[in-house]
C-alpha positions, 0 to 999 in steps of 0.5 A, spaced: 108 319 776 102 314 775 098 317 769 091 315 767 089 318 761 082 318 758 080 311 760 073 308 758 071 301 760 064 297 758 061 291 761 056 289 756 051 295 755 054 298 762 059 304 761 063 303 768 068 308 766 067 314 761 074 317 759 077 318 766 083 322 767 087 322 773 094 323 775 098 321 782 105 323 784 109 320 789 109 322 796 101 323 795 095 320 797 089 321 792 082 319 795 077 316 789 071 318 792 064 316 790 057 312 791 057 304 790 057 303 782 060 309 780 066 306 777 072 306 783 074 299 783 074 298 776 078 304 775 083 301 780 083 294 777 085 297 770 091 301 774 093 294 777 093 290 771 087 286 772 082 289 767 084 292 760 081 298 758 076 299 752 080 306 750 085 310 753 091 308 757 095 307 764 102 310 764 107 309 770 113 312 770 113 314 763 112 307 760 105 305 758 102 299 762 095 298 760 091 300 753 086 296 749 092 292 746 097 292 751 097 290 758 103 289 763 103 284 768 101 286 775 107 284 778 111 288 773 108 295 774 111 297 781 105 297 785 101 293 790 094 292 791 090 292 798 084 288 796 077 290 800 077 282 802 084 282 804 085 275 800 090 273 806 092 265 805 090 261 811 095 256 810 101 261 811 103 264 817 105 272 818 112 271 816 110 266 810 106 271 807 112 276 806 117 271 804 112 269 799 112 275 795 119 277 796 121 270 794 123 273 787 128 277 790 135 275 790 137 276 798 141 272 803 137 268 808 140 274 814 138 279 809 131 276 808 130 275 816 132 283 817 128 285 811 121 282 814 123 284 821 123 291 818 116 290 814 113 287 820 115 293 825 113 298 820 106 296 821 106 294 828 106 286 827 113 285 831 112 278 835 106 276 830 110 272 825 108 265 827 101 266 827 096 264 822 090 269 819 085 266 823 089 267 830 089 275 828 084 280 830 081 284 824 086 290 825 092 285 825 089 282 819 089 289 815 096 290 817 098 284 815 095 285 808 098 292 808 105 289 810 104 284 804 103 289 799 109 293 802 114 287 801 116 288 794 117 295 795 112 298 790 112 305 788 105 306 788 100 303 793 092 301 791 087 301 797 080 298 795 076 300 801 081 296 806 078 299 812 070 299 811 069 293 816 072 296 822 070 300 828 071 307 828 077 307 833 081 302 829 079 305 822 082 311 824 089 308 827 090 304 820 088 311 816 094 314 820 098 308 818 097 309 811 099 316 812 105 314 815 107 309 810 106 315 805 111 319 809 116 313 810 117 310 803 115 316 799 109 312 796 103 314 791 097 312 794 090 311 791 085 310 796 078 308 794 072 309 799 065 311 799 066 314 806 067 322 806 070 323 812 075 318 811 077 321 804 078 328 808 082 325 813 087 321 809 088 324 802 092 330 799 087 330 793 080 328 792 077 325 786 069 325 786 066 320 781 059 319 779 057 314 774 063 313 771 066 320 770 070 324 775 066 330 777 072 334 780 079 332 783 082 338 787 085 339 794 081 338 800 080 346 801 079 347 794 073 342 793 070 344 799 070 352 797 069 351 790 065 345 788 064 344 781 057 342 780 051 340 784 053 333 785 059 334 788 056 339 793 050 334 795 055 328 795 060 332 800 054 335 804 056 342 803 051 348 804 052 354 800 058 356 805 062 350 804 060 347 810 059 340 811 052 338 814 050 331 817 045 329 812 046 321 811 048 320 804 042 315 804 037 320 805 040 324 799 038 324 792 043 323 787 043 328 781 046 328 774 052 332 772 
């Protein structure tokens, strides 16, 4: 289990996180949902090991990975991160992307080839191994980023709005791929998004964030039927019967918890 315990983080006078606590089990997708600037990406970066908290800790499978005085290297945490901008390497082919991230493993040449082939097949990139990123479509680039994150065989996958710039049909296809990966590999996935429909499609549980705190974390059914406060109700566009309406988020007024 991955456990985030009472994390606090400030940048100057801005409090990005204010005592955030959240758990993630294997074979589970938790959507971290909230407006821009609520602390979602900061939380993900601390879990990944790219930032240190001011207080609190991150515990991964019983071992402390982050605190105000300790930080295990990202590569030693048993997790991978799919960045919003993908961060693909333009000088490497699809196959080289995967070879690079598994180069630390002791595998024979035939084992490496078979393993890479299986990874590419799992994300529908068979036959693309000699292409460079600029030769891939938007969806193919997204699948390559996911393939690269899967190659080290992580137990946990962190996804920071990875499909935000895609058209609706392609986004739906790749969301289905994330669910498939959870089932195939038993991964725990934290999926960061500000898109409500996206969160409800992909997640087993939803954690709604507002201004550095988690306003509510529950199953999809519970969060619809029993929103804990007015912010959750308004952000999820819920009417008094627990039905989502279609008022655009930008037309809603953000309220304090």
